[in-house]
VOGU-3710 file (C-alpha; in Angstrom, 3 decimals, decimal comma):
1> myvkkisqkn> -99,897/-80,766/-149,352  -103,536/-81,017/-148,636  -105,962/-78,437/-150,135  -109,463/-78,378/-148,765  -112,187/-77,689/-151,279  -114,765/-75,187/-150,162  -118,274/-76,227/-150,831  -120,487/-73,835/-152,788  -123,089/-74,171/-150,038  -120,789/-72,551/-147,469
11> vrrgftlvel> -119,870/-69,475/-149,587  -121,908/-66,433/-148,639  -123,010/-64,153/-151,489  -124,491/-60,644/-151,262  -125,258/-58,493/-148,247  -127,448/-59,141/-145,278  -130,437/-56,967/-144,541  -128,684/-55,454/-141,520  -125,664/-54,417/-143,617  -127,914/-52,769/-146,211
21> miviaiiafl> -129,865/-50,908/-143,507  -126,613/-49,573/-142,000  -125,417/-48,304/-145,394  -128,787/-46,623/-146,038  -128,699/-44,994/-142,585  -125,190/-43,637/-143,224  -126,231/-42,219/-146,610  -129,347/-40,619/-145,079  -127,280/-39,055/-142,299  -124,746/-37,601/-144,740
31> smlslpslwt> -127,571/-36,241/-146,898  -129,111/-34,483/-143,897  -125,774/-32,857/-143,131  -125,389/-31,464/-146,643  -129,009/-30,296/-147,109  -128,713/-26,884/-145,349  -125,699/-25,915/-147,427  -127,564/-26,971/-150,575  -130,504/-24,687/-149,677  -128,125/-21,794/-149,027
41> flakakrsea> -126,372/-22,388/-152,335  -129,708/-22,368/-154,219  -130,830/-19,199/-152,419  -127,592/-17,426/-153,349  -128,080/-18,447/-156,966  -131,548/-16,884/-156,921  -130,111/-13,738/-155,350  -127,523/-13,429/-158,124  -130,435/-13,199/-160,573  -131,741/-10,239/-158,567
51> ylylrtiaqa> -128,368/-8,472/-158,759  -128,269/-8,932/-162,519  -131,811/-7,645/-163,141  -131,433/-4,705/-160,751  -128,307/-3,560/-162,566  -130,122/-3,887/-165,886  -133,096/-1,808/-164,672  -130,758/0,828/-163,214  -128,889/1,076/-166,499  -132,188/1,427/-168,391
61> qkiyfiehgs> -133,202/4,202/-165,970  -129,950/6,045/-166,716  -130,601/5,825/-170,452  -134,201/7,011/-169,938  -132,902/9,956/-167,893  -130,519/10,981/-170,689  -133,375/10,917/-173,219  -136,190/12,454/-171,100  -134,514/14,421/-168,297  -136,179/12,432/-165,481
71> ytkniggadg> -136,587/8,905/-164,175  -139,772/6,837/-164,540  -141,786/4,403/-162,410  -143,045/2,752/-165,571  -140,363/0,127/-166,026  -142,271/-2,175/-168,350  -144,648/-0,078/-170,389  -144,117/1,241/-173,904  -143,944/4,855/-172,703  -141,530/3,853/-169,907
81> lgwqpegtfn> -138,327/1,866/-169,925  -139,747/-0,997/-171,952  -137,791/-3,380/-169,702  -139,002/-6,923/-169,199  -137,281/-9,870/-167,497  -136,048/-12,585/-169,836  -137,403/-16,118/-169,459  -138,415/-17,326/-166,027  -137,396/-15,259/-163,028  -137,810/-15,634/-159,257
91> ytygfpdgae> -137,916/-12,207/-157,608  -140,469/-9,408/-157,914  -138,897/-6,269/-159,408  -139,908/-2,620/-159,522  -142,030/-0,211/-157,504  -144,991/-1,016/-155,216  -147,521/1,108/-157,048  -148,545/0,688/-160,626  -149,803/-2,279/-162,539  -148,261/-5,678/-163,155
101> gegyftgllk> -146,050/-5,411/-166,230  -145,663/-1,650/-165,888  -144,631/-0,685/-162,354  -143,465/-4,136/-161,293  -142,991/-7,730/-162,448  -143,874/-10,677/-160,203  -141,567/-13,700/-160,344  -141,999/-17,395/-159,632  -141,638/-16,893/-155,872  -144,939/-14,930/-155,995
111> tpasalagas> -143,706/-12,189/-153,676  -146,377/-9,456/-153,602  -145,600/-5,953/-154,827  -146,210/-4,679/-151,282  -142,734/-6,058/-150,415  -141,336/-3,342/-152,705  -142,673/-0,617/-150,368  -139,278/1,039/-149,839  -138,686/1,626/-153,542  -138,921/5,262/-154,563
121> isrngftiya> -138,312/7,614/-157,430  -137,874/11,344/-157,853  -136,788/13,614/-160,635  -133,142/13,321/-159,574  -132,827/9,772/-158,257  -134,353/6,358/-157,718  -134,206/3,292/-155,511  -135,515/0,114/-157,140  -136,306/-3,025/-155,152  -136,208/-6,744/-155,824
131> agniygdkpd> -138,040/-8,982/-153,339  -138,313/-12,740/-153,109  -139,700/-15,140/-150,497  -136,831/-17,596/-150,727  -137,676/-19,605/-147,603  -141,289/-18,506/-147,249  -141,091/-16,629/-143,942  -139,551/-13,219/-144,622  -138,735/-11,788/-148,033  -135,206/-11,288/-149,252
141> iisidhrhvi> -135,152/-7,630/-150,361  -132,338/-6,025/-152,340  -132,174/-2,441/-153,610  -130,174/-0,452/-156,121  -130,105/3,314/-156,383  -129,209/5,880/-159,048  -125,542/5,700/-157,972  -125,623/1,905/-158,667  -125,153/1,114/-154,970  -126,649/-2,286/-154,164
151> rivsdalv> -127,892/-2,838/-150,612  -129,494/-5,828/-148,906  -132,535/-4,352/-147,182  -133,858/-7,589/-145,677  -131,574/-10,628/-145,616  -133,491/-13,919/-145,705  -130,284/-15,966/-145,890  -129,257/-15,389/-142,260
//
């Protein structure tokens, strides 16, 4: 039986440049396919923060109503709810009028308080807004009222 020895010079090691370029192109293509769903996932995570903070503000309003007999636009001041968002936050919360830290809080998305224009308050009820420019074009606006009904006023995720 004859066994031919293979010379070390004839053995190919590694990948060619063309093979590497094809692998990189495939990875880039797959990344582009998954990018929109990643952005949607991140936007929904930011929106869940808004749901949490709106429920917290609404609950604080209910407690304030029990103690004072009316609701207040002063969500952050000492003579108001005394509510303040914990840590870093994305959306802007509150009412359009008033001062920063009292009537509203501006988040990392830097959505102006004018986006909260539909928020309102009366002696017997309230509607509090959260607004965030998730994608930069139109704000994502969510509201909660005194009955704890959450509504998407302007949906930036569609």
